[in-house]
N, C-alpha and C positions, 0 to 999 in steps of 0.2 A: 434523512441522513444521506449525504452525498459520498459516494465511494469513488476514489481515484486509484488506478493501478499505475504505479510509477516504475518504469524500467530505468535502471541506473547503471552507467558505466563508471568504473572506479579504477584507481591505481591497484593493479592486481596483487601487489605485495602487502596491501592494507585492507583487503576485503573484510576479514573478521572484525577489525576495529571500527571500520566505517559502518558495517552492518549494526554493530552494537550502539553506535552513536545515533544512527537513524531510528533504531527500535526504541530508544529512550525518549524520543520526541513525542510530545502530546499530539494526538490525532493519528499517529502511526500505530496500527493494530498488529501488523506482522511485517517481517522482513525475511525474504527467502534468498539464499545464495543459490544461483542457478548456473547451468551451462548455456552456452550459446553466445550470441552477440552481446548480451548484457551480463553484468556480474551479479546484480541484485534486483529483486522486485520488492517494492514496498506497497502495502495496502494502506491508503490514507482515507480516513473517514472524518468528515467535517459537517457542520450544520448548514453552512452557506457557501456558495461558489466563491465568494470573495475570500473565504478562509483558505482556499487552495493556494492562492498567491502568497499568503503568509507562510504556509507550511512548505510548499515545494520550492519555489525560487528563493523564498525568504529564509528558509532554514536548511532544507536538505541540500540544495545546491551550494550552500556556503560552507559545508563541512569539508575540511581539507582532504583531498583525495577523490572527491566526487568530480568526475570529468564531464559528464553529460547526463541529462534526464530526458525521458520521453513519456509524457503523461497521457493516460487514457481514462476518460470519465465514464463511469457505468451509467447506462440509462435505466436499467432494471437489474435486480439481483435474483437469481434462481439458485436455490440450494436444496440438497436432499433433506435437510432439517425442515425447511419451509414447506416442502412438498408433503412430507410425512405429517406435519401439523395440520395442513389443509385437508388431507384425506381423513384425518382422525376426528374432524369436527362432527359432533353429533353421535359418535360411537361410544357406547357404554362398555366398560371393561368387565 
């Protein structure tokens, strides 16, 4: 699974509506409203790199009110959940 972190600038008067539209898209797992240079951050998860083009410029960028996106593709994912599972291998309760 390929994960992309998409930083999104929007029309500030429509942030909640735009966030809801983005969150409703297939391949978008979460959308965060944030402070700072960007208004929203979306987590996009797809099976192939080619699918990113369909989701980000093909769908997210076409939502009215989305002004700009900046996409970062994850090389590797680290999470507390994954670390706990790895350390628990072979342990009996």
